[in-house]
N, C-alpha and C positions, 0 to 999 in steps of 0.2 A: 504493499500500499504506499502510495507516495507521501502520505503525511508522516508515517513512521520512518521512511528513508530519508525524507528531508530533515526531520527531527535529528536522526543520528548524524547526518552530515553536519548540521549546525553545531552539535555538541563537539564534534571532533574539530571543526574549524575554531570554534570558540576557545577551546583549550590550546589548540596549536598556534593561533594567531595573537590571543590576548593573554592566555594564562588566567583570566579571571573567573571567578565563580559566577553562577547563574545570576545571582543577586546582583554583584557589582556590574556585569556586563548590562543587565535589564536597566540598571540605573544610568549607565554611560549612555544608552541609546533612548532614554526616556520612555521605557515600556514597564509596565506592571511586572513584577518578578513572578507572580504566580501565572500570569499570561504567558511570559516566556518559557517558563518551566513546561507548561503544558504544550507549547509549540515543540520543544525539544523532545517531549515524551511522545510526539506524535498523535496528540489528543485534538488539535486545532486545524482547521481549514483556515489558514492564514492568508490576509489579503495581500495583494502585490505591494501595496503601500508599506506594510510591516515588514515584507521580505526585503524591500529596498532599505528600510531603516537598519536591518539587522546586516545586511551586505556593506552598507557604508560603515557600520560600527566595527565590522571585521576588516574594513581596508580592502575589500574585494569587489569585482563587478559582479552583476547577476549571473553572467555566463559562467564565471568561475565558481559562484555558489552552486549552480545546478550541474556542475561537471561531474560525470559519472552517475547521475540519476537517469 
């Protein structure tokens, strides 16, 4: 399922690119921590606006974010 695959990819990238906890990363990108945690867990059908926020917070392009999915 794409939401689970995206969540796993986001978790890997967050750890690799920022080294931040979910809470600190969510704060950095001005997103609610519980919402962000549910995205990483694959329980959210996230909007493109929020996907772009996350990509920007990771310092990567949207195409890089979706690489391998």
